[in-house]
C-alpha positions as CSV (number, residue, x, y, z in Angstrom):
1,X,139.2,49.2,30.7
2,X,140.5,52.6,29.7
3,X,138.5,55.3,31.4
4,X,139.1,57.8,28.6
5,X,137.7,55.3,26.1
6,X,134.7,54.7,28.3
7,X,134.0,58.4,28.5
8,X,134.3,58.7,24.7
9,X,131.9,55.9,24.0
10,X,129.3,57.4,26.4
11,X,129.6,60.7,24.6
12,X,129.3,59.0,21.2
13,X,126.1,57.4,22.3
14,X,124.6,60.6,24.0
15,X,121.2,61.8,22.5
16,X,122.6,65.3,22.0
17,X,125.3,64.0,19.6
18,X,122.6,61.9,17.8
19,X,120.5,65.1,17.3
20,X,123.5,66.9,15.8
21,X,124.3,64.0,13.6
22,X,120.7,63.9,12.3
23,X,120.8,67.7,11.7
24,X,124.1,67.4,9.8
25,X,122.6,64.6,7.7
26,X,119.5,66.9,7.0
27,X,117.3,64.0,8.2
28,X,113.5,64.5,7.9
29,X,111.5,65.6,10.9
30,X,110.1,62.2,11.7
31,X,113.7,60.9,12.5
32,X,113.8,63.4,15.4
33,X,110.4,62.2,16.6
34,X,111.8,58.6,16.5
35,X,114.7,59.8,18.6
36,X,112.3,61.1,21.3
37,X,110.4,57.8,21.4
38,X,113.7,55.9,21.7
39,X,114.6,58.1,24.7
40,X,111.4,57.2,26.4
41,X,112.0,53.5,25.7
42,X,115.5,53.7,27.2
43,X,114.0,55.3,30.3
44,X,116.3,58.3,30.5
45,X,115.9,60.6,33.4
46,X,113.5,63.5,33.2
47,X,116.4,65.9,33.1
48,X,118.0,64.0,30.1
49,X,114.6,63.8,28.3
50,X,114.1,67.5,28.8
51,X,117.5,68.3,27.4
52,X,116.8,66.0,24.5
53,X,113.5,67.6,23.7
54,X,115.1,71.1,23.8
55,X,117.9,69.8,21.5
56,X,115.3,68.4,19.1
57,X,113.3,71.6,19.1
58,X,116.4,73.7,18.4
59,X,117.5,71.3,15.7
60,X,114.1,71.6,14.0
61,X,114.3,75.3,14.3
62,X,117.7,75.3,12.7
63,X,116.4,72.9,10.0
64,X,113.4,75.2,9.3
65,X,115.7,78.2,9.1
66,X,118.0,76.4,6.7
67,X,114.9,75.4,4.7
68,X,113.8,79.0,4.5
69,X,117.3,80.0,3.5
70,X,117.3,77.5,0.7
71,X,113.9,78.7,-0.4
72,X,115.1,82.3,-0.4
73,X,118.1,81.3,-2.4
74,X,115.9,79.3,-4.9
75,X,113.6,82.3,-5.1
76,X,116.5,84.6,-5.8
77,X,117.8,82.3,-8.5
78,X,114.3,82.1,-9.9
79,X,114.0,85.9,-9.9
80,X,117.3,86.1,-11.8
81,X,116.1,83.6,-14.3
82,X,112.8,85.4,-14.6
83,X,114.6,88.8,-15.1
84,X,116.7,87.3,-17.8
85,X,113.7,85.8,-19.6
86,X,111.7,89.0,-19.3
87,X,114.7,91.0,-20.7
88,X,114.7,88.8,-23.8
89,X,111.0,88.4,-24.2
90,X,110.4,91.9,-25.7
91,X,106.7,92.7,-25.8
92,X,105.8,89.3,-24.3
93,X,106.9,90.3,-20.7
94,X,103.5,89.5,-19.1
95,X,103.6,85.9,-20.4
96,X,107.0,85.3,-18.7
97,X,106.0,87.0,-15.4
98,X,102.7,85.3,-15.0
99,X,104.3,81.9,-15.7
100,X,107.1,82.4,-13.2
101,X,104.8,83.8,-10.5
102,X,102.6,80.7,-10.8
103,X,105.5,78.3,-10.5
104,X,107.4,80.1,-7.7
105,X,104.5,80.6,-5.4
106,X,102.8,77.3,-6.3
107,X,99.6,79.2,-7.4
108,X,96.7,77.8,-9.4
109,X,96.3,80.9,-11.6
110,X,98.1,84.2,-12.2
111,X,97.1,87.2,-14.3
112,X,98.3,90.7,-15.0
113,X,96.3,93.8,-15.7
114,X,97.1,97.1,-17.5
115,X,95.9,100.4,-16.2
116,X,94.4,102.8,-18.8
117,X,94.5,106.6,-18.9
118,X,91.1,107.0,-17.3
119,X,92.2,105.0,-14.2
120,X,90.3,101.8,-15.1
121,X,92.2,98.6,-16.0
122,X,91.6,95.3,-17.8
123,X,93.1,91.8,-17.8
124,X,95.9,91.6,-20.4
125,X,97.4,88.2,-19.8
126,X,96.6,85.1,-17.7
127,X,98.2,81.8,-16.9
128,X,96.4,78.7,-15.6
129,X,92.9,79.8,-16.4
130,X,90.2,77.3,-17.1
131,X,87.7,79.6,-18.8
132,X,87.9,82.2,-21.6
133,X,86.3,85.0,-19.6
134,X,89.3,86.4,-17.9
135,X,91.4,87.9,-20.8
136,X,90.0,91.4,-21.6
137,X,87.9,91.6,-18.4
138,X,87.4,95.2,-17.5
139,X,88.0,96.0,-13.8
140,X,85.9,99.0,-12.7
141,X,87.4,101.9,-10.8
142,X,87.2,101.6,-7.0
143,X,86.3,97.9,-7.1
144,X,88.3,94.8,-6.1
145,X,91.7,94.3,-4.5
146,X,93.5,95.7,-7.6
147,X,92.1,99.2,-7.0
148,X,93.1,99.1,-3.3
149,X,96.6,98.0,-4.3
150,X,96.8,100.8,-6.9
151,X,95.5,103.5,-4.5
152,X,97.9,102.6,-1.6
153,X,100.7,101.3,-3.9
154,X,101.0,98.3,-1.6
155,X,100.2,94.5,-1.8
156,X,96.8,93.3,-0.8
157,X,95.5,89.8,-0.4
158,X,92.5,87.9,0.8
159,X,92.4,84.2,1.9
160,X,88.9,83.8,0.6
161,X,88.0,86.5,-1.9
162,X,84.3,86.0,-2.3
163,X,83.7,85.7,1.4
164,X,85.8,88.8,2.2
165,X,83.8,92.0,2.8
166,X,86.7,94.3,3.6
167,X,86.5,95.9,0.1
168,X,83.8,96.7,-2.5
169,X,83.1,93.9,-4.9
170,X,82.3,94.1,-8.6
171,X,79.7,91.8,-10.1
172,X,81.7,90.9,-13.3
173,X,84.9,90.2,-11.3
174,X,83.1,88.0,-8.7
175,X,81.5,86.1,-11.6
176,X,84.9,85.2,-13.1
177,X,86.3,84.3,-9.7
178,X,83.3,82.0,-9.1
179,X,83.6,80.3,-12.5
180,X,87.3,79.8,-12.1
181,X,86.8,78.3,-8.6
182,X,89.2,80.8,-7.0
183,X,89.5,81.6,-3.2
184,X,92.8,83.1,-2.2
185,X,93.9,86.1,-4.2
186,X,97.1,88.2,-3.9
187,X,97.6,91.4,-5.9
188,X,100.7,93.5,-6.1
189,X,100.8,96.9,-8.0
190,X,103.2,97.5,-10.8
191,X,104.8,100.9,-10.9
192,X,107.7,102.4,-12.7
193,X,108.6,105.5,-10.9
194,X,105.4,107.5,-10.6
195,X,103.9,105.8,-13.7
196,X,101.2,103.3,-12.8
197,X,101.4,100.3,-15.2
198,X,99.0,97.7,-13.8
199,X,98.9,94.9,-11.2
200,X,100.1,91.3,-10.9
201,X,97.6,88.8,-9.4
202,X,98.1,85.4,-8.0
203,X,95.2,83.1,-7.0
204,X,94.7,79.7,-5.5
205,X,91.6,77.5,-5.8
206,X,91.6,76.9,-2.0
207,X,91.6,79.1,1.1
208,X,95.2,80.1,1.7
209,X,97.1,82.6,3.9
210,X,100.0,84.2,2.1
211,X,103.3,84.5,4.0
212,X,105.5,87.6,4.1
213,X,108.1,85.8,2.0
214,X,105.5,85.0,-0.7
215,X,104.2,88.5,-0.8
216,X,107.8,89.8,-1.0
217,X,108.6,87.4,-3.8
218,X,105.4,88.5,-5.7
219,X,106.4,92.1,-5.2
220,X,109.9,91.5,-6.6
221,X,108.4,89.8,-9.6
222,X,106.0,92.8,-10.1
223,X,108.9,95.3,-9.9
224,X,110.9,93.3,-12.4
225,X,108.0,93.1,-14.8
226,X,107.2,96.8,-14.3
227,X,110.8,97.7,-15.3
228,X,110.7,95.4,-18.3
229,X,107.3,96.7,-19.4
230,X,108.5,100.3,-19.1
231,X,111.6,99.4,-21.1
232,X,109.4,97.8,-23.8
233,X,107.2,100.9,-23.8
234,X,110.2,103.2,-24.2
235,X,111.4,101.1,-27.0
236,X,108.0,101.1,-28.6
237,X,107.8,104.9,-28.3
238,X,111.3,105.2,-29.7
239,X,110.4,102.9,-32.6
240,X,107.2,104.9,-33.2
241,X,109.2,108.1,-33.2
242,X,111.7,106.6,-35.7
243,X,108.8,105.2,-37.8
244,X,107.1,108.6,-37.8
245,X,110.4,110.3,-38.7
246,X,110.9,107.9,-41.5
247,X,107.3,108.5,-42.6
248,X,107.8,112.2,-42.5
249,X,111.0,111.8,-44.6
250,X,109.1,109.6,-47.1
251,X,106.4,112.2,-47.3
252,X,109.0,114.9,-47.8
253,X,110.7,112.9,-50.6
254,X,107.3,112.1,-52.2
255,X,106.4,115.8,-52.0
256,X,109.7,116.8,-53.5
257,X,109.3,114.2,-56.3
258,X,105.7,115.5,-57.0
259,X,107.0,119.0,-57.1
260,X,109.8,118.0,-59.5
261,X,107.2,116.2,-61.6
262,X,105.0,119.3,-61.7
263,X,107.9,121.5,-62.7
264,X,108.9,119.0,-65.4
265,X,105.3,118.9,-66.8
266,X,105.1,122.7,-66.6
267,X,108.3,123.1,-68.6
268,X,107.2,120.5,-71.1
269,X,103.9,122.3,-71.7
270,X,105.6,125.6,-72.2
271,X,108.0,124.0,-74.6
272,X,105.1,122.5,-76.5
273,X,103.5,126.0,-76.8
274,X,106.7,127.6,-78.0
275,X,107.3,124.7,-80.5
276,X,103.8,125.4,-82.0
277,X,102.2,122.1,-80.9
278,X,98.5,121.7,-81.4
279,X,95.8,122.1,-78.8
280,X,95.1,118.3,-78.7
281,X,98.8,117.5,-77.9
282,X,98.9,120.1,-75.1
283,X,95.7,118.8,-73.6
284,X,96.7,115.1,-73.8
285,X,100.1,115.9,-72.2
286,X,98.4,117.8,-69.3
287,X,95.7,115.1,-68.9
288,X,98.3,112.3,-68.7
289,X,100.2,114.2,-66.0
290,X,97.0,115.0,-64.0
291,X,95.5,111.5,-64.4
292,X,92.1,112.7,-65.5
293,X,90.1,114.1,-68.4
294,X,90.5,117.7,-69.7
295,X,88.1,119.7,-71.8
296,X,88.0,123.2,-73.2
297,X,84.4,124.5,-73.2
298,X,83.1,127.9,-74.0
299,X,80.2,129.7,-72.1
300,X,77.7,128.4,-74.7
301,X,78.6,124.8,-73.8
302,X,80.5,124.1,-77.0
303,X,83.6,122.0,-76.7
304,X,86.8,123.2,-78.5
305,X,88.9,120.2,-77.6
306,X,88.8,117.3,-75.1
307,X,90.8,114.2,-74.2
308,X,87.7,112.2,-73.4
309,X,84.0,112.5,-72.7
310,X,82.8,114.7,-69.9
311,X,79.4,114.9,-68.1
312,X,76.9,117.3,-69.8
313,X,76.8,120.6,-68.0
314,X,74.1,123.2,-68.3
315,X,75.1,126.5,-69.9
316,X,74.4,128.3,-66.6
317,X,76.8,126.0,-64.7
318,X,79.5,126.6,-67.3
319,X,79.0,130.4,-67.1
320,X,79.2,130.2,-63.2
321,X,82.4,128.2,-63.5
322,X,83.8,130.8,-65.8
323,X,83.0,133.6,-63.4
324,X,84.2,131.7,-60.3
325,X,87.6,130.8,-61.9
326,X,88.3,134.4,-62.8
327,X,87.4,135.5,-59.2
328,X,90.2,133.4,-57.6
329,X,93.4,131.7,-58.4
330,X,92.8,128.0,-57.5
331,X,90.6,125.4,-59.2
332,X,86.9,125.7,-58.6
333,X,84.6,122.7,-58.0
334,X,81.8,122.5,-60.6
335,X,80.4,119.2,-59.5
336,X,81.6,116.4,-57.3
337,X,84.0,115.2,-60.0
338,X,84.5,118.1,-62.3
339,X,86.8,121.1,-61.5
340,X,87.5,124.2,-63.5
341,X,90.3,126.7,-63.9
342,X,90.6,130.0,-65.6
343,X,91.5,130.2,-69.2
344,X,92.8,133.3,-70.9
345,X,91.0,134.9,-73.8
346,X,92.5,132.7,-76.5
347,X,89.7,133.1,-79.0
348,X,86.8,135.4,-79.6
349,X,84.5,133.5,-77.2
350,X,85.4,133.2,-73.4
351,X,86.1,129.6,-72.4
352,X,87.0,127.5,-69.3
353,X,89.2,124.5,-68.8
354,X,87.3,121.6,-67.2
355,X,89.1,118.7,-65.4
356,X,87.3,115.5,-64.4
357,X,88.8,113.5,-61.6
358,X,87.5,111.1,-58.9
359,X,89.2,112.9,-56.1
360,X,89.7,116.6,-55.4
361,X,93.0,117.9,-56.9
362,X,96.0,118.0,-54.6
363,X,97.9,121.3,-54.3
364,X,100.4,120.1,-56.8
365,X,97.6,119.1,-59.2
366,X,96.0,122.5,-58.7
367,X,99.3,124.3,-59.7
368,X,99.6,122.0,-62.7
369,X,96.0,122.6,-63.7
370,X,96.6,126.4,-63.7
371,X,99.7,125.9,-65.9
372,X,97.7,123.8,-68.3
373,X,95.1,126.6,-68.5
374,X,97.8,129.0,-69.3
375,X,99.3,126.7,-72.0
376,X,95.9,126.1,-73.5
377,X,95.2,129.9,-73.5
378,X,98.4,130.6,-75.4
379,X,97.7,127.8,-77.9
380,X,94.2,129.2,-78.5
381,X,95.7,132.7,-79.0
382,X,98.2,131.4,-81.5
383,X,95.4,129.5,-83.4
384,X,93.2,132.6,-83.4
385,X,96.1,134.7,-84.7
386,X,96.8,132.1,-87.4
387,X,93.2,131.9,-88.4
388,X,93.1,135.8,-88.6
389,X,96.0,135.9,-91.0
390,X,95.0,132.8,-92.9
391,X,92.5,134.1,-95.6
392,X,95.2,135.5,-97.8
393,X,97.2,132.3,-97.8
394,X,94.0,130.3,-98.3
395,X,93.2,132.3,-101.4
396,X,96.6,131.3,-102.8
397,X,95.8,127.6,-102.3
398,X,92.4,128.2,-104.0
399,X,94.2,129.6,-107.0
400,X,96.6,126.7,-107.1
401,X,93.6,124.3,-107.2
402,X,91.7,126.2,-109.8
403,X,91.8,124.9,-113.4
404,X,92.8,128.3,-114.9
405,X,96.3,128.3,-116.3
406,X,99.0,130.0,-114.2
407,X,102.5,131.0,-114.9
408,X,105.0,129.0,-112.9
409,X,107.1,132.2,-112.4
410,X,104.2,134.2,-111.2
411,X,103.1,131.4,-108.8
412,X,106.6,131.3,-107.4
413,X,106.8,135.1,-106.9
414,X,103.5,135.1,-105.1
415,X,104.6,132.2,-102.9
416,X,107.7,134.1,-101.8
417,X,105.6,137.1,-100.9
418,X,103.6,134.8,-98.6
419,X,106.8,133.3,-97.2
420,X,106.3,130.0,-99.0
421,X,109.4,128.4,-100.5
422,X,108.4,127.3,-104.0
423,X,111.2,124.8,-104.2
424,X,110.2,122.7,-101.2
425,X,108.8,119.3,-101.5
426,X,105.1,119.4,-100.6
427,X,102.2,116.9,-100.2
428,X,98.5,117.5,-100.6
429,X,96.1,116.2,-97.9
430,X,92.3,115.9,-98.3
431,X,90.6,115.4,-94.9
432,X,87.0,114.4,-94.4
433,X,85.6,114.6,-90.8
434,X,83.1,111.8,-90.5
435,X,81.2,113.7,-87.9
436,X,80.5,116.6,-90.3
437,X,81.8,119.2,-87.8
438,X,83.5,121.2,-90.6
439,X,83.6,124.5,-88.7
440,X,85.7,123.2,-85.7
441,X,87.8,121.2,-88.1
442,X,88.5,124.3,-90.2
443,X,89.7,126.2,-87.1
444,X,92.0,123.3,-86.3
445,X,93.3,123.2,-89.9
446,X,94.2,126.9,-89.8
447,X,96.4,126.2,-86.7
448,X,97.8,123.0,-88.0
449,X,98.8,124.6,-91.3
450,X,100.4,127.6,-89.5
451,X,102.4,125.3,-87.2
452,X,103.7,123.2,-90.1
453,X,104.4,126.0,-92.5
454,X,101.6,125.1,-94.9
455,X,98.3,126.5,-96.2
456,X,94.8,125.2,-96.2
457,X,91.4,125.7,-97.7
458,X,88.0,124.0,-97.8
459,X,86.5,122.2,-100.8
460,X,83.5,119.9,-101.2
461,X,83.0,119.5,-97.4
462,X,86.6,118.5,-97.1
463,X,89.8,120.2,-95.7
464,X,92.6,120.6,-98.2
465,X,96.1,121.1,-96.8
466,X,99.3,121.8,-98.8
467,X,102.1,120.9,-96.4
468,X,105.9,120.5,-96.6
469,X,107.0,116.8,-96.6
470,X,108.3,113.9,-98.7
471,X,106.2,111.1,-97.3
472,X,102.4,111.7,-98.0
473,X,101.4,108.6,-96.0
474,X,103.2,109.7,-92.8
475,X,101.9,113.3,-93.1
476,X,98.3,112.0,-93.7
477,X,98.4,109.7,-90.7
478,X,99.8,112.4,-88.4
479,X,97.2,115.0,-89.4
480,X,94.3,112.5,-89.3
481,X,95.2,111.3,-85.8
482,X,95.5,114.8,-84.4
483,X,92.2,116.0,-85.9
484,X,90.4,112.8,-84.8
485,X,91.6,113.5,-81.2
486,X,90.3,117.1,-81.4
487,X,86.9,116.2,-82.8
488,X,86.5,113.0,-80.9
489,X,85.4,111.3,-84.2
490,X,87.3,109.5,-87.0
491,X,88.7,111.5,-89.9
492,X,89.4,110.0,-93.3
493,X,92.5,111.3,-95.2
494,X,93.7,110.9,-98.7
495,X,97.2,112.1,-99.6
496,X,99.4,112.5,-102.7
497,X,102.8,113.8,-103.7
498,X,105.4,114.9,-103.1
499,X,105.8,117.6,-105.7
500,X,108.1,120.6,-106.2
501,X,106.1,122.2,-109.0
502,X,103.4,124.6,-107.8
503,X,101.7,124.3,-111.1
504,X,101.1,120.6,-110.5
505,X,99.4,121.1,-107.2
506,X,96.0,120.7,-108.8
507,X,96.9,117.3,-110.3
508,X,98.3,116.2,-107.0
509,X,95.1,117.3,-105.3
510,X,93.0,115.3,-107.7
511,X,95.0,112.2,-106.9
512,X,94.6,112.7,-103.2
513,X,90.9,113.2,-103.7
514,X,90.7,109.9,-105.6
515,X,92.5,108.2,-102.7
516,X,89.9,109.7,-100.3
517,X,87.0,108.5,-102.5
518,X,88.6,105.1,-102.8
519,X,88.9,104.7,-99.0
520,X,85.3,105.8,-98.6
521,X,84.1,103.3,-101.3
522,X,86.1,100.5,-99.7
523,X,84.4,101.2,-96.3
524,X,87.7,102.3,-94.8
525,X,86.3,105.5,-93.2
526,X,88.7,106.9,-90.5
527,X,91.8,105.6,-92.3
528,X,94.6,107.6,-93.9
529,X,96.5,106.5,-97.1
530,X,98.3,107.6,-100.2
531,X,98.2,106.0,-103.6
532,X,101.1,103.7,-102.9
533,X,99.3,102.4,-99.8
534,X,96.4,101.1,-101.9
535,X,98.4,98.5,-103.9
536,X,97.2,98.0,-107.4
537,X,94.3,100.4,-106.7
538,X,96.8,103.1,-106.0
539,X,98.5,102.2,-109.3
540,X,95.3,102.9,-111.1
541,X,94.6,106.1,-109.1
542,X,98.1,107.5,-109.5
543,X,98.8,110.0,-112.3
544,X,102.4,108.9,-112.9
545,X,101.6,105.1,-112.7
546,X,104.9,104.0,-111.1
547,X,104.9,100.4,-112.4
548,X,108.4,99.6,-111.2
549,X,107.6,100.9,-107.7
550,X,104.5,98.7,-107.5
551,X,106.4,95.6,-108.7
552,X,109.1,96.3,-106.1
553,X,106.7,96.8,-103.3
554,X,105.0,93.5,-104.1
555,X,107.9,91.3,-105.1
556,X,111.0,93.1,-103.8
557,X,112.1,90.6,-101.2
558,X,111.8,87.7,-103.8
559,X,113.7,89.6,-106.5
560,X,116.5,90.5,-104.1
561,X,116.7,86.9,-102.9
562,X,116.8,85.5,-106.4
563,X,119.6,88.0,-107.3
564,X,121.7,87.2,-104.3
565,X,121.2,83.4,-104.3
566,X,120.8,82.7,-108.0
567,X,117.4,81.0,-107.2
568,X,114.1,81.3,-109.1
569,X,111.5,81.9,-106.4
570,X,109.7,84.4,-108.7
571,X,109.4,81.6,-111.3
572,X,108.1,79.2,-108.7
573,X,105.5,81.7,-107.7
574,X,104.4,82.1,-111.3
575,X,104.1,78.4,-111.7
576,X,102.2,78.1,-108.5
577,X,99.6,80.6,-109.6
578,X,99.5,79.1,-113.1
579,X,98.7,75.7,-111.4
580,X,95.8,77.2,-109.5
581,X,97.6,76.9,-106.3
582,X,98.5,73.2,-106.6
583,X,102.1,72.4,-105.5
584,X,102.0,69.1,-107.4
585,X,101.0,70.6,-110.7
586,X,103.5,73.4,-110.2
587,X,106.2,70.8,-109.7
588,X,105.2,69.2,-113.0
589,X,105.4,72.6,-114.8
590,X,108.8,73.3,-113.3
591,X,110.0,69.7,-113.8
592,X,111.1,69.3,-110.1
593,X,109.9,67.2,-107.2
594,X,106.9,68.3,-105.2
595,X,109.0,68.6,-102.0
596,X,111.2,71.1,-103.8
597,X,108.2,73.3,-104.6
598,X,107.0,73.0,-101.0
599,X,110.4,74.2,-99.7
600,X,110.4,77.1,-102.1
601,X,106.9,78.1,-101.0
602,X,108.0,78.0,-97.4
603,X,110.9,80.3,-98.3
604,X,108.4,82.6,-100.1
605,X,106.3,82.8,-96.9
606,X,109.3,83.8,-94.9
607,X,110.1,86.6,-97.3
608,X,106.6,87.9,-98.1
609,X,104.8,87.1,-94.8
610,X,102.1,84.6,-94.0
611,X,99.3,86.5,-95.8
612,X,100.7,86.5,-99.3
613,X,98.4,83.8,-100.5
614,X,95.2,85.4,-99.2
615,X,92.9,86.8,-101.9
616,X,93.9,90.5,-101.6
617,X,97.6,89.8,-101.4
618,X,97.5,87.1,-104.0
619,X,95.8,89.5,-106.4
620,X,98.5,92.2,-106.0
621,X,101.3,89.6,-106.4
622,X,99.7,88.2,-109.6
623,X,99.3,91.7,-111.0
624,X,102.9,92.5,-110.1
625,X,104.1,89.3,-111.8
626,X,102.1,90.0,-114.9
627,X,103.4,93.6,-115.1
628,X,106.9,92.4,-114.7
629,X,106.5,89.8,-117.4
630,X,105.1,92.3,-119.8
631,X,107.9,94.8,-119.2
632,X,110.5,92.1,-119.7
633,X,108.8,91.0,-122.9
634,X,108.7,94.7,-124.2
635,X,112.4,95.3,-123.2
636,X,114.6,95.5,-126.3
């Protein structure tokens, strides 16, 4: 036998090599124990057994060291993973750190606290809890492991918290620990530089002694979370500053817009004053811009004009508001919802401009309210000046309305002296305020006539205006609407004209007066109309009896259609009325089929509108048909 081979086989079978082989194979510890039992069975010498035990002990130490090395590597990898997750978790950092701490240290429960400005802290997030008592739990100052960790900026742990008397206990904390069944607790402070953020807690539901590696791993997690939380806080503060800057910019833009709007309204109000607009128009424009109700009221409590109802104020309150507004520049609070601003002496009696709003006026609204007061004062001044110069012109209108004969030439010369063009087209309005407030209405009429280049007077409890214009209906509607807004009550208006002959103003007035009486008799108070607006009634009221105009207004669309299409819709309509509204009998009269009559009636409805066959419309159409037939019969 080869001696070298014999030596090799003995070495191969030596216990030391077997230990190295098991260590290389990362065999479990009980394989080494089996090796020691096998050595006893083989009855090795004491020296050999001692060497084997020492080799096994060293191998187990090497194995434990390798195991710790692997655990550290796994912990490092887990820390990297945790850091990556926390970096991408945004404001949800605590959820990530408590979850990783519980998994890495094999804990039963983990939670994190935030420290407040007064030094106290509260539980912000938990993982592995079994009750709902932990989140939001307030941790008193100087109590518990967390306070010790914050004060010394070092980790603290207890193998059995409730049985540990090395630190002061807090009753609420002990109660939660007892309900959760916790024993071992480890706490690590979280700091970012000198800024205390909070603490990271790990707990087990059994008595446990934490190793240095576990404490170090917990501390690394706390440091990572502190850095992530600080970054999130910096981002939140940065976002808050950006949001505040954007809010400031939005406020500045809104303020600039409001300022521009105020300037635009101020310019519009001054333009209206220069253009001679009425007090009602000025007030409504200002009220729309201010978003409230405006009212001009004198010291006796009388209202000159208003855009809506205002609360009743005692005379003493109005006088005090008048005095207070002239003592300062800004609006003065009269009540909780009514404010007042100064008003120049626009008339013989001092007055004040009242503004009703649910909220105190903003600085922009205050400036606009002062501008409105100036505009109203200028308007009142113009009205007062117009009313002062008005009697001479009013006397001229009284002469035009008198039955005494007047020379056309003399009337024209007198008109020129009063700066009235005798050749202009003019209409006559007769206005009747339904509230009976003729004094206030007369003041308005003086201003309105002055602004529109006309003259006015008062007759039979009515206002009479002679105004330039070619459309009496439009002039009547405009004047009635403005006076209604000023008085706050409906105004009925009759109109007639136009006329170029000053000597015929009386006849035109009589026609306008008949229109007003007709509106009143028909129960149409508050309406405005001329003779042509009253249909056949207007034809009876009119002095010139424009038959052709009446026929055209009633049948014009049908006449045009028959002319262009060579049809006979007018004849069909005559047959329909002659047949008492029966399409069948009308078809017999026309010698056509009933369906043909129905189609023609549908066409008539398209041209005249859906209400032509109603009683009032049918009466006017029948009258127009009869007048047209008579005129055709009388035509040579």
